[in-house]
C-alpha positions in Angstrom: 30.7 -56.1 -149.5 34.3 -55.4 -148.4 33.1 -52.2 -146.8 30.4 -54.0 -144.9 32.9 -56.5 -143.7 35.3 -53.8 -142.5 32.5 -52.2 -140.6 31.5 -55.5 -139.0 34.9 -56.5 -137.7 35.2 -53.8 -135.1 31.6 -54.7 -133.9 32.7 -58.3 -133.5 35.9 -57.4 -131.7 33.9 -55.1 -129.4 31.3 -57.8 -128.8 34.0 -60.4 -128.0 35.8 -58.0 -125.8 32.6 -57.1 -124.0 31.7 -60.8 -123.6 35.1 -61.5 -122.1 34.6 -58.7 -119.6 31.2 -60.1 -118.7 32.7 -63.6 -118.2 35.5 -62.2 -116.1 33.0 -60.3 -114.0 30.9 -63.4 -113.5 34.0 -65.4 -112.5 34.9 -62.7 -110.0 31.5 -63.1 -108.4 32.2 -66.7 -107.6 33.9 -66.6 -104.2 36.6 -69.3 -103.4 34.4 -70.0 -100.3 31.6 -71.1 -102.6 33.8 -73.5 -104.6 33.9 -77.0 -103.3 37.1 -78.5 -101.9 37.9 -81.9 -103.5 41.1 -82.4 -101.5 39.6 -83.5 -98.2 40.2 -87.2 -98.9 36.6 -87.9 -97.9 33.9 -89.5 -100.1 31.2 -87.3 -101.7 28.7 -90.1 -101.8 25.9 -89.8 -99.2 25.8 -93.1 -97.3 23.6 -91.9 -94.4 22.7 -88.8 -92.5 23.7 -87.7 -89.0 27.0 -89.6 -89.3 30.3 -88.0 -88.3 33.2 -88.1 -90.6 35.5 -87.7 -87.6 35.0 -89.5 -84.3 35.3 -87.6 -81.0 38.8 -89.0 -80.5 40.0 -87.5 -83.8 40.1 -90.7 -85.8 38.2 -91.1 -89.0 34.8 -92.9 -88.9 36.0 -95.6 -91.2 36.3 -99.4 -90.7 38.6 -101.2 -93.0 37.8 -104.7 -94.2 39.6 -107.2 -96.5 43.0 -107.1 -94.7 44.6 -110.1 -92.9 43.6 -110.3 -89.3 47.3 -110.2 -88.2 49.8 -108.1 -90.2 53.3 -108.3 -88.7 54.3 -104.9 -90.2 51.5 -103.2 -88.3 52.0 -104.9 -84.9 54.3 -102.1 -83.6 52.0 -99.3 -84.8 49.1 -101.0 -83.1 50.9 -101.5 -79.8 52.1 -97.9 -79.9 48.7 -96.3 -80.7 46.3 -98.5 -78.7 44.7 -97.1 -75.5 46.7 -97.4 -72.3 44.2 -99.6 -70.6 44.2 -102.1 -73.5 48.0 -102.0 -73.6 48.4 -102.7 -69.9 45.9 -105.6 -70.1 47.7 -107.0 -73.1 51.1 -106.9 -71.2 49.5 -108.6 -68.1 47.8 -111.2 -70.2 50.9 -112.0 -72.1 52.9 -112.3 -68.9 50.4 -114.7 -67.4 50.2 -116.8 -70.5 53.9 -117.2 -70.8 54.4 -118.1 -67.2 51.5 -120.6 -67.4 53.0 -122.2 -70.5 56.4 -122.8 -68.8 54.8 -123.8 -65.5 52.9 -126.6 -67.4 56.3 -127.8 -68.9 57.9 -127.9 -65.5 54.9 -129.7 -64.1 55.0 -132.3 -67.0 58.7 -132.8 -66.5 58.0 -133.4 -62.8 58.3 -131.1 -59.9 60.8 -133.4 -58.3 63.3 -131.8 -60.7 62.8 -128.5 -58.8 64.3 -128.2 -55.4 62.4 -127.2 -52.3 58.9 -127.7 -53.7 56.7 -127.5 -50.7 53.2 -128.1 -52.3 51.3 -131.1 -50.9 48.7 -131.3 -53.6 49.0 -131.3 -57.4 47.6 -127.8 -57.5 50.0 -126.4 -54.9 52.9 -128.1 -56.9 51.7 -126.4 -60.0 51.6 -123.0 -58.3 55.2 -123.6 -57.1 56.2 -124.3 -60.7 54.3 -121.1 -61.8 56.0 -118.9 -59.3 59.4 -120.4 -60.2 58.6 -119.7 -63.9 57.9 -116.0 -63.0 61.3 -115.8 -61.2 63.1 -117.4 -64.2 61.3 -115.2 -66.7 62.2 -112.0 -64.8 65.7 -113.4 -64.0 65.0 -112.5 -60.3 66.0 -115.9 -58.9 65.3 -115.9 -55.2 67.3 -119.1 -54.8 64.7 -121.2 -52.9 63.6 -123.2 -55.9 66.2 -124.3 -58.5 66.1 -126.7 -61.5 67.8 -130.0 -61.1 68.8 -132.1 -64.1 69.2 -131.3 -67.8 65.5 -131.1 -68.8 64.4 -128.6 -66.1 67.7 -126.6 -66.5 67.2 -126.4 -70.3 63.7 -125.1 -69.9 64.8 -122.5 -67.4 67.6 -121.4 -69.7 65.2 -120.9 -72.6 62.7 -119.1 -70.4 65.4 -116.7 -69.2 66.2 -115.8 -72.8 62.5 -115.3 -73.6 62.2 -113.1 -70.5 65.2 -110.9 -71.5 63.8 -110.5 -75.1 60.3 -109.9 -73.9 61.1 -107.3 -71.3 63.4 -105.5 -73.8 60.5 -105.4 -76.2 58.1 -104.1 -73.5 60.6 -101.4 -72.5 61.0 -100.3 -76.0 57.2 -100.1 -76.4 56.8 -98.1 -73.2 59.5 -95.6 -74.4 57.8 -95.4 -77.8 54.4 -94.7 -76.2 55.8 -92.0 -73.9 58.0 -90.3 -76.5 55.5 -90.2 -79.3 54.5 -86.6 -79.9 50.7 -86.2 -79.6 48.5 -83.2 -79.2 45.9 -83.0 -76.4 43.5 -80.3 -77.5 40.7 -79.3 -75.2 37.8 -78.0 -77.3 34.3 -76.6 -76.7 31.6 -79.2 -76.8 29.5 -77.0 -79.0 30.0 -74.5 -81.8 28.0 -71.4 -81.5 26.3 -68.9 -83.8 27.3 -65.6 -82.1 27.0 -61.9 -82.8 30.1 -60.6 -84.6 30.6 -57.0 -85.7 27.4 -56.1 -87.5 26.4 -59.7 -88.3 27.1 -63.1 -87.0 29.9 -65.7 -87.0 30.4 -69.4 -86.3 32.7 -69.9 -83.4 34.3 -72.7 -81.4 37.1 -72.6 -78.8 40.2 -74.7 -78.3 43.0 -74.8 -75.8 46.2 -76.8 -75.2 45.5 -79.5 -72.7 49.1 -80.3 -72.0 51.9 -78.3 -70.2 54.0 -78.3 -73.4 54.5 -75.1 -75.4 52.9 -75.0 -78.8 54.0 -72.5 -81.4 53.1 -71.7 -85.0 49.6 -73.0 -84.5 47.4 -73.4 -87.6 43.7 -74.3 -88.0 41.7 -75.0 -91.1 38.0 -75.4 -91.2 36.0 -77.2 -93.9 32.2 -77.3 -94.1 30.6 -80.5 -95.4 27.0 -80.4 -96.4 24.6 -82.4 -98.6 23.5 -80.8 -101.9 21.2 -82.0 -104.6 22.8 -82.2 -108.1 20.9 -83.6 -111.1 18.3 -85.0 -108.7 20.9 -86.9 -106.7 22.2 -86.1 -103.2 25.9 -85.6 -103.0 28.2 -84.3 -100.2 30.3 -81.3 -101.0 33.0 -79.7 -98.9 33.7 -76.0 -98.7 36.7 -74.3 -97.1 35.7 -71.6 -94.6 37.7 -68.4 -94.2 38.6 -67.5 -90.7 39.1 -64.3 -88.9 42.5 -65.7 -87.9 43.8 -69.0 -89.1 47.3 -68.9 -87.6 48.8 -67.7 -84.3 52.4 -67.6 -83.2 51.9 -68.8 -79.6 49.1 -70.8 -77.9 49.3 -70.2 -74.1 45.5 -69.7 -73.6 42.2 -70.6 -75.2 41.7 -69.5 -78.8 38.2 -68.7 -80.2 38.2 -69.7 -83.8 35.8 -67.4 -85.8 34.3 -67.8 -89.2 32.4 -64.5 -90.1 29.1 -65.1 -91.9 29.4 -62.9 -95.0 27.8 -63.1 -98.4 30.8 -65.1 -99.6 30.3 -67.7 -96.9 28.7 -71.1 -97.7 26.8 -70.6 -94.4 25.3 -67.3 -95.5 21.5 -67.1 -95.2 21.3 -70.5 -93.5 18.8 -71.0 -90.7 19.2 -73.5 -87.9 16.8 -75.8 -89.7 19.0 -75.6 -92.8 22.0 -76.9 -90.9 20.0 -80.0 -89.9 18.5 -80.5 -93.4 21.8 -80.2 -95.1 23.5 -82.4 -92.5 26.2 -79.9 -92.1 29.5 -80.9 -90.4 32.4 -78.7 -89.6 35.8 -80.5 -90.0 38.6 -78.9 -88.1 42.2 -79.7 -88.7 44.8 -78.5 -86.1 48.5 -78.4 -86.6 51.2 -77.0 -84.3 54.9 -77.3 -83.4 55.6 -78.8 -80.0 58.7 -77.4 -78.4 59.0 -80.3 -75.9 59.1 -83.0 -78.6 60.6 -80.8 -81.3 58.1 -82.1 -83.7 54.8 -81.2 -85.3 51.6 -82.4 -83.7 48.2 -82.8 -85.3 44.6 -83.0 -84.1 41.1 -83.3 -85.7 37.7 -82.2 -84.5 34.3 -82.2 -86.0 31.0 -80.6 -85.1 27.6 -81.7 -86.4 24.4 -79.6 -86.8 23.1 -80.8 -83.4 26.3 -79.4 -81.8 25.4 -75.9 -83.0 24.0 -73.5 -80.3 22.1 -70.7 -82.0 22.4 -67.3 -80.3 25.3 -67.6 -77.7 28.7 -66.3 -76.9 31.6 -67.8 -75.0 32.2 -66.5 -71.5 35.7 -65.4 -70.3 37.5 -68.5 -68.9 40.5 -66.7 -67.2 41.1 -64.2 -64.4 43.9 -62.2 -63.0 45.6 -63.3 -59.7 46.9 -60.9 -57.1 50.5 -61.7 -58.0 49.9 -60.6 -61.6 49.7 -64.1 -63.2 46.7 -65.3 -65.2 44.5 -68.2 -64.0 43.3 -70.1 -67.0 40.3 -72.4 -66.5 40.5 -75.2 -69.0 37.3 -76.8 -67.7 35.5 -73.6 -68.8 36.7 -73.6 -72.4 33.2 -74.6 -73.7 31.1 -72.4 -71.3 28.8 -70.0 -73.0 25.8 -67.8 -72.3 22.7 -67.1 -74.4 22.5 -63.8 -76.3 20.1 -62.5 -79.0 21.4 -62.3 -82.6 21.0 -59.2 -84.7 17.7 -59.0 -86.5 19.6 -58.3 -89.8 21.5 -61.6 -89.3 18.4 -63.7 -89.1 17.9 -66.1 -92.0 14.6 -65.9 -93.9 11.9 -67.3 -91.7 14.0 -67.0 -88.6 12.8 -63.6 -87.5 11.3 -63.6 -84.0 13.0 -66.8 -83.0 15.4 -66.9 -80.1 
């Protein structure tokens, strides 16, 4: 009995050791590219198909509800980040409302308390009061019209204070909007499936749309796609390895390349599979802006219908006689059709162009 046990122990140790080797080998076969990334901050629940996670302007496709309509702590952020047209309209509207408010007060007090009012009708007198309000609010004071008496003078004094505070606030907002570091990245409208070495690669192209100098530029690409797990659709995210994920300087367009290898989540996918799996490429861009001495960020996304199958980007620059390079930013997304290698075709794609 003891002898049998002694003979069996090495067999068990050898079996356990061999099992450990097999498990390690199996673990090595699982590429990091095939492991889902749970750190995107996006939901894995499939709400609907053909919906972008990131809008064309780089903002997330999310609408928040349940917050107060007006939050004083967020007013400054809203005024700083809103589009310029909306901001300008807001300033003009506020300026008009404030002047109208004080003009009504002057009119109710009586335009006889304002000197040199020349309006013959009530409407013309109100307009004189409105323009006097604009002069008081901006502290211009042309001198033709002036308040007479304590009521009108008191209103004019209060309005001057409101004007000083209001224009100080508007000046600060203008400075904040101009000084806020932002990235303006020009990117190709489409991503392409292009020939690459002996196979294919997913590519898109980006360029700096400002005259600022960007350095230490980094790009990360994550693929989101719908998968079926336990009979239920769920959205998973997979990081994509890039030919080059970081460059030191960014003076010209950069073609970001994800080679399609056996370790890639896109390996063996046909154009139909991209649509079926509702694939979306999420691109995060980060760089250091030397002008603002700060880090800038940008986000882009591509959906399956943005994919051009069998293409390559054309050169978007040329040499000038003086030796400088002419860079065409309006040609960043230009491409031409090319055939893909037959070995790179997904099953069922042979013969398609």
